[in-house]
VEXDREN-2710 file (C-alpha; in Angstrom, 1 decimal):
% VEXDREN-2710
k/r/px/py/pz
1/MET/195.5/-85.1/-3.4
2/LYS/197.6/-82.8/-4.7
3/ALA/195.9/-83.7/-8.7
4/ARG/193.1/-83.1/-7.4
5/GLY/193.7/-79.9/-5.8
6/ARG/194.9/-78.6/-9.3
7/ILE/191.3/-79.8/-11.4
8/ILE/189.8/-77.7/-8.5
9/ALA/192.6/-74.6/-9.3
10/PHE/192.2/-75.4/-13.0
11/PHE/188.4/-75.2/-13.1
12/LEU/188.5/-71.9/-10.1
13/LEU/190.8/-70.1/-13.3
14/VAL/188.4/-71.4/-15.9
15/ILE/185.1/-69.6/-14.7
16/VAL/187.2/-67.0/-13.7
17/LEU/188.3/-66.1/-16.9
18/ILE/185.0/-67.0/-17.9
19/GLY/183.6/-64.5/-16.0
20/MET/185.9/-61.7/-16.9
21/ILE/185.3/-62.4/-20.5
22/GLY/181.3/-61.9/-20.2
23/THR/180.9/-58.6/-18.0
24/THR/184.0/-57.1/-20.3
25/SER/184.1/-58.1/-23.7
26/LEU/180.6/-56.0/-24.7
27/PRO/182.5/-53.2/-23.1
28/ILE/185.5/-53.6/-24.7
29/ALA/184.0/-54.1/-28.3
30/LYS/182.4/-51.6/-27.8
31/ASP/185.4/-48.7/-27.6
32/ILE/187.0/-49.9/-30.2
33/LYS/187.4/-47.2/-32.6
34/LEU/186.3/-48.6/-36.3
35/GLY/188.2/-47.8/-39.7
36/LEU/186.7/-45.8/-42.6
37/ASP/185.0/-49.2/-43.3
38/LEU/183.3/-50.4/-40.7
39/GLN/182.3/-46.8/-39.5
40/GLY/181.1/-44.2/-43.5
41/GLY/183.8/-41.3/-44.0
42/PHE/185.5/-40.0/-46.5
43/GLU/188.9/-40.6/-47.8
44/VAL/190.6/-38.1/-50.9
45/LEU/194.1/-38.5/-52.9
46/TYR/196.1/-35.0/-52.6
47/GLU/198.7/-34.1/-55.6
48/VAL/201.3/-32.2/-54.3
49/THR/201.8/-29.1/-57.0
50/ASP/204.9/-27.5/-57.3
51/LEU/205.8/-24.6/-55.1
52/GLU/205.6/-21.0/-56.0
53/ASP/209.4/-20.6/-55.8
54/GLY/210.6/-23.4/-57.9
55/GLN/211.9/-25.3/-54.6
56/GLU/211.6/-29.0/-55.3
57/ILE/209.1/-30.9/-53.4
58/THR/210.7/-33.0/-50.9
59/GLN/209.7/-35.3/-48.3
60/ASP/210.0/-32.4/-45.4
61/VAL/207.7/-30.4/-47.3
62/LEU/205.1/-33.3/-47.6
63/ALA/205.8/-33.9/-43.3
64/ASP/205.0/-29.7/-42.9
65/THR/201.9/-30.1/-45.2
66/THR/200.5/-33.5/-43.5
67/ASP/201.2/-31.5/-40.2
68/ALA/198.9/-28.9/-41.6
69/LEU/196.4/-31.1/-42.4
70/LEU/196.1/-32.8/-39.1
71/SER/195.9/-29.4/-37.5
72/ARG/192.6/-28.9/-39.9
73/ILE/191.9/-32.3/-39.3
74/ASN/191.6/-31.5/-35.7
75/VAL/188.7/-29.1/-35.9
76/LEU/186.3/-31.7/-37.6
77/GLY/186.8/-33.4/-34.4
78/VAL/187.4/-36.3/-36.3
79/SER/188.7/-39.7/-34.4
80/GLU/192.2/-41.4/-35.5
81/PRO/192.5/-39.7/-39.2
82/VAL/194.5/-41.8/-41.1
83/ILE/196.9/-39.3/-43.3
84/GLN/199.8/-41.0/-45.6
85/ILE/202.6/-40.1/-47.6
86/GLU/202.3/-41.9/-50.6
87/GLY/205.1/-41.8/-52.7
88/ASP/206.9/-38.6/-53.7
89/ASP/204.2/-35.9/-54.2
90/ARG/200.3/-37.6/-52.9
91/ILE/198.8/-37.3/-49.9
92/ARG/196.0/-39.6/-49.0
93/VAL/193.9/-39.1/-46.3
94/GLN/191.0/-40.8/-44.4
95/LEU/188.0/-40.0/-42.3
96/ALA/186.3/-42.0/-40.8
97/GLY/182.7/-41.1/-39.7
98/VAL/182.5/-37.6/-41.6
99/GLU/179.2/-37.3/-42.9
100/ASP/179.3/-33.6/-44.3
101/GLN/182.3/-34.5/-47.2
102/ALA/181.9/-31.1/-48.5
103/THR/182.9/-29.5/-45.7
104/ALA/185.7/-32.3/-45.1
105/ARG/186.9/-31.3/-48.6
106/GLU/186.6/-27.8/-48.4
107/LEU/188.7/-27.4/-45.0
108/LEU/191.1/-29.7/-46.4
109/SER/192.1/-28.3/-49.8
110/THR/191.9/-24.3/-48.2
111/GLU/195.2/-22.9/-48.8
112/ALA/194.5/-20.2/-45.7
113/ASN/195.0/-17.4/-48.0
114/LEU/193.7/-14.5/-46.3
115/THR/193.6/-11.0/-47.9
116/PHE/191.8/-8.0/-46.9
117/ARG/191.2/-6.0/-50.1
118/ASN/189.4/-2.5/-51.2
119/ALA/186.3/-2.4/-53.7
120/GLU/189.4/-2.5/-56.1
121/ASP/190.6/-5.5/-54.8
122/GLU/194.2/-4.2/-53.7
123/VAL/195.5/-5.8/-50.7
124/MET/195.5/-3.6/-47.7
125/LEU/196.1/-7.1/-45.0
126/ALA/197.5/-10.0/-45.1
127/GLY/198.4/-13.1/-43.4
128/ASN/201.2/-12.1/-41.9
129/ASP/199.7/-9.0/-40.6
130/LEU/197.3/-11.4/-37.9
131/LYS/199.0/-12.6/-35.2
132/GLN/199.8/-16.1/-35.3
133/GLY/197.6/-18.7/-33.8
134/GLY/195.3/-15.4/-33.5
135/ALA/192.0/-16.6/-34.9
136/ALA/188.6/-17.5/-32.6
137/ALA/185.1/-18.5/-33.0
138/ASN/183.2/-15.9/-31.0
139/PHE/179.9/-14.2/-30.9
140/ASP/178.7/-10.5/-31.0
141/GLU/177.1/-8.1/-29.1
142/ASN/173.9/-9.5/-31.0
143/GLY/174.8/-12.9/-30.1
144/GLN/175.8/-13.8/-33.8
145/PRO/178.5/-16.5/-34.7
146/VAL/181.8/-14.0/-35.7
147/VAL/185.2/-14.5/-36.1
148/THR/187.6/-12.6/-34.2
149/LEU/191.3/-11.7/-35.6
150/GLU/194.5/-10.7/-33.9
151/LEU/196.4/-7.8/-35.3
152/ASN/200.5/-7.5/-35.0
153/ASP/199.7/-3.8/-35.6
154/PRO/196.5/-2.1/-34.9
155/GLY/198.1/1.1/-35.8
156/LYS/198.5/-0.2/-38.9
157/PHE/194.8/-1.1/-39.8
158/ALA/193.9/2.0/-37.6
159/GLU/195.8/3.8/-41.0
160/ILE/193.8/1.8/-43.8
161/THR/189.6/2.0/-41.9
162/SER/190.5/5.3/-42.2
163/GLU/191.3/5.6/-45.7
164/ILE/187.9/3.7/-46.4
165/SER/186.1/5.2/-44.5
166/GLN/186.5/8.5/-46.7
167/MET/185.7/6.9/-49.7
168/PRO/182.3/6.9/-50.6
169/PRO/179.7/3.8/-50.8
170/PRO/179.8/1.7/-52.3
171/SER/183.3/1.2/-52.6
172/ASN/183.5/1.6/-48.4
173/VAL/184.1/-1.8/-48.3
174/LEU/187.2/-3.7/-46.3
175/VAL/186.8/-7.2/-48.6
176/ILE/187.8/-10.3/-46.7
177/TRP/189.2/-13.1/-48.6
178/LEU/190.4/-16.4/-48.9
179/ASP/192.4/-17.7/-51.0
180/PHE/191.8/-15.1/-54.0
181/GLU/193.0/-15.7/-57.2
182/GLU/195.4/-12.6/-59.0
183/GLY/193.2/-11.9/-62.6
184/VAL/190.4/-14.1/-61.7
185/ASP/188.5/-13.2/-59.1
186/SER/187.3/-9.5/-58.3
187/TYR/184.8/-8.0/-56.2
188/ALA/182.5/-6.1/-58.8
189/ALA/182.0/-9.5/-60.5
190/GLU/181.3/-10.8/-57.0
191/MET/178.5/-8.6/-55.5
192/ALA/176.7/-9.5/-58.4
193/LYS/176.0/-12.8/-57.6
194/PRO/173.6/-14.5/-54.7
195/ASP/176.7/-16.5/-53.4
196/PRO/180.2/-13.8/-53.8
197/LYS/183.1/-16.0/-53.4
198/PHE/184.5/-13.5/-50.6
199/VAL/184.1/-14.4/-46.7
200/SER/182.7/-10.5/-46.1
201/ALA/182.5/-7.5/-47.2
202/PRO/181.9/-5.3/-44.4
203/ARG/181.4/-1.3/-44.4
204/VAL/183.9/1.0/-42.5
205/SER/182.3/4.2/-41.8
206/GLN/184.7/5.7/-39.5
207/ARG/188.2/5.0/-38.1
208/ILE/189.1/2.1/-36.3
209/ASN/191.6/1.7/-33.9
210/SER/191.6/-1.7/-32.4
211/PRO/194.4/-4.6/-31.7
212/SER/191.4/-7.0/-33.3
213/VAL/189.5/-7.5/-36.3
214/GLU/185.8/-8.8/-36.2
215/ILE/184.6/-11.4/-39.5
216/SER/181.0/-11.2/-39.5
217/GLY/178.4/-12.7/-41.9
218/ALA/175.6/-15.0/-42.4
219/PHE/177.9/-17.5/-40.9
220/THR/176.7/-20.5/-38.3
221/VAL/178.7/-22.0/-34.9
222/GLU/180.3/-24.3/-37.5
223/GLU/181.8/-22.3/-40.0
224/THR/183.2/-20.2/-38.2
225/GLN/184.8/-23.3/-35.7
226/ASN/185.9/-24.3/-39.5
227/LEU/187.2/-20.5/-40.4
228/ALA/189.1/-20.3/-37.4
229/GLY/190.7/-23.5/-37.1
230/ILE/191.7/-22.9/-40.9
231/LEU/193.3/-19.6/-40.5
232/ASN/195.1/-20.9/-36.9
233/ALA/196.8/-24.2/-39.0
234/GLY/197.9/-21.8/-41.5
235/ALA/198.6/-21.8/-45.0
236/LEU/199.2/-25.1/-46.7
237/PRO/203.3/-25.3/-47.9
238/VAL/201.8/-26.6/-51.0
239/ALA/198.6/-26.4/-53.5
240/LEU/196.8/-29.6/-53.3
241/GLU/195.3/-31.4/-56.4
242/GLU/192.5/-33.8/-56.2
243/ILE/193.2/-36.8/-58.0
244/TYR/191.1/-39.3/-56.4
245/SER/188.2/-39.3/-53.9
246/THR/185.6/-41.9/-52.8
247/SER/183.0/-42.1/-49.4
248/VAL/181.4/-45.3/-47.2
249/GLY/177.6/-44.0/-46.1
250/ALA/177.7/-44.8/-42.5
251/GLN/174.6/-47.9/-43.0
252/PHE/176.4/-49.3/-46.0
253/GLY/179.2/-50.0/-43.0
254/ALA/177.2/-50.6/-40.4
255/GLN/176.2/-53.1/-42.8
256/ALA/179.5/-54.5/-43.4
257/LEU/180.4/-54.4/-39.8
258/ASP/177.7/-56.3/-38.7
259/GLN/178.3/-59.2/-41.5
260/THR/181.5/-59.4/-40.9
261/VAL/181.4/-60.1/-37.3
262/PHE/178.6/-62.5/-38.0
263/ALA/180.2/-64.6/-40.4
264/ALA/183.4/-64.7/-38.5
265/ALA/181.8/-65.3/-34.8
266/VAL/180.2/-68.3/-36.9
267/GLY/183.5/-69.2/-37.9
268/ILE/185.2/-69.1/-34.9
269/ALA/182.2/-71.2/-33.0
270/LEU/182.3/-74.0/-35.4
271/VAL/186.3/-74.1/-35.7
272/LEU/185.6/-74.4/-31.3
273/LEU/182.7/-77.0/-31.8
274/PHE/184.9/-79.5/-33.7
275/MET/187.8/-79.0/-31.1
276/LEU/185.3/-79.8/-28.9
277/VAL/183.6/-82.5/-30.0
278/TYR/187.2/-84.3/-32.2
279/TYR/189.6/-84.2/-29.1
280/ARG/187.2/-83.6/-25.6
281/LEU/189.2/-82.8/-22.9
282/PRO/191.6/-81.0/-25.1
283/GLY/189.7/-79.8/-27.3
284/LEU/188.1/-78.2/-24.4
285/ILE/191.3/-76.9/-22.9
286/ALA/191.5/-75.4/-26.9
287/VAL/188.7/-73.9/-26.4
288/ILE/189.4/-71.7/-23.1
289/THR/192.8/-70.5/-24.5
290/LEU/190.9/-69.7/-27.9
291/SER/189.0/-67.5/-26.1
292/VAL/191.1/-65.9/-23.7
293/TYR/193.5/-65.1/-27.0
294/VAL/190.9/-63.7/-29.4
295/TYR/190.0/-61.4/-25.7
296/LEU/193.3/-60.3/-25.7
297/ILE/193.6/-59.2/-28.6
298/LEU/190.2/-57.2/-28.5
299/LEU/192.1/-55.9/-25.6
300/VAL/195.1/-54.4/-26.4
301/PHE/193.5/-53.1/-29.3
302/GLU/191.5/-50.8/-27.3
303/MET/194.7/-50.1/-24.9
304/ILE/196.5/-48.7/-27.8
305/GLY/193.4/-47.1/-29.2
306/GLY/194.0/-49.1/-32.4
307/VAL/191.7/-48.5/-35.1
308/LEU/189.3/-51.8/-36.7
309/THR/189.0/-52.4/-40.1
310/LEU/187.3/-55.5/-42.1
311/PRO/191.3/-56.1/-43.6
312/GLY/192.3/-56.4/-39.2
313/ILE/188.9/-58.4/-38.4
314/ALA/190.3/-61.0/-41.3
315/ALA/193.1/-60.9/-39.3
316/ILE/192.1/-62.0/-36.1
317/MET/190.2/-65.1/-37.8
318/LEU/193.7/-66.1/-39.5
319/GLY/195.4/-65.5/-36.0
320/VAL/192.9/-68.7/-35.1
321/GLY/193.0/-70.2/-37.6
322/MET/197.1/-70.2/-37.1
323/ALA/195.8/-71.5/-33.7
324/VAL/194.1/-74.1/-33.8
325/ASP/196.7/-75.6/-36.3
326/ALA/198.9/-75.6/-33.6
327/ASN/196.9/-77.4/-31.5
328/ILE/195.9/-79.8/-33.5
329/ILE/199.9/-80.7/-34.5
330/THR/199.7/-80.7/-30.8
331/TYR/197.3/-82.9/-30.2
332/GLU/198.0/-85.3/-33.0
333/ARG/200.8/-85.6/-31.6
334/ILE/200.1/-86.3/-28.6
335/ARG/197.5/-88.8/-30.0
336/GLU/200.6/-91.4/-31.9
337/GLU/202.9/-91.2/-29.1
338/MET/200.2/-92.7/-27.2
339/ARG/199.3/-95.3/-29.1
340/THR/202.9/-96.3/-29.2
341/GLY/201.9/-97.2/-25.8
342/ARG/203.5/-94.7/-23.5
343/SER/201.9/-92.2/-21.0
344/ILE/199.9/-89.3/-21.2
345/LYS/202.4/-87.4/-19.6
346/ASP/205.7/-88.1/-21.8
347/SER/203.6/-88.3/-24.8
348/PHE/202.4/-84.7/-23.5
349/LYS/205.9/-84.1/-23.4
350/ALA/206.9/-85.5/-26.5
351/GLY/203.9/-83.2/-28.6
352/SER/204.6/-79.7/-26.7
353/CYS/208.4/-80.1/-27.8
END
């Protein structure tokens, strides 16, 4: 009677486990974040160049740079970006799910050196004249996307706009530059180009006494959000030189995921079928325990927010193989003990040791 109760309890437990795995495994698998090789995306390796003041590039400087990069990546809305420091002067960035790679590359490498200059390229306002974190993506009175900036000293801006407003057209402009290169860039040269490098060049016709500045232009909403994110993240503490980049298309990533999952499912199914056919009841127990093992791995992986990659799937397969190998060793030991005439109970105790 006691043995029958244990058997009934065992089968009830099996039914509960099968029901739980069958109803929750698919939602759990869909919620797991996929890596660059499975989802597609963009990877770039930067080399950190020497600082302008001659300061040595240390691990602290690299850590500050990764923090600034992470702040910019948040603007893209990328989930679980991977930023790694490699060696003494390299930073690797992996962005899964990024489709617009040109925007991502520009967002990452921009130094965020914002300056307001007159038509003669003289600096009127610099980045330190703006409040930290005061950039925001907004809309003007016509519903056009703009970027607003908060000023530390509105009086200084009033004096500058008063001075520029007195200049004759077309010199009465306040040119807004991002990463202006001294001796290379100029307003006169860029004005002749269909796609000038400066952000915008609004004309100033009167004194403006305002605590905020509005940057307007032919912006999209996404461009204003990116620009505001770059300015709020601040200038990078170093210059970054791209030495390597690669991309994985979303279609290729999806194809790799489908093929890898299919191969993993076939491999696990064959292993479980072998255990079931060769060892029968012990094989059935192995099938149940291995199924629960894989389920728990995926569950914990989803709970901790892990990123699944091709090597991760291979690791799961390797774990199943090691677990099966342990079961085979145990079952063969039990069989050997039973051949010597020992009882099933004693053989099981010996095989489990």
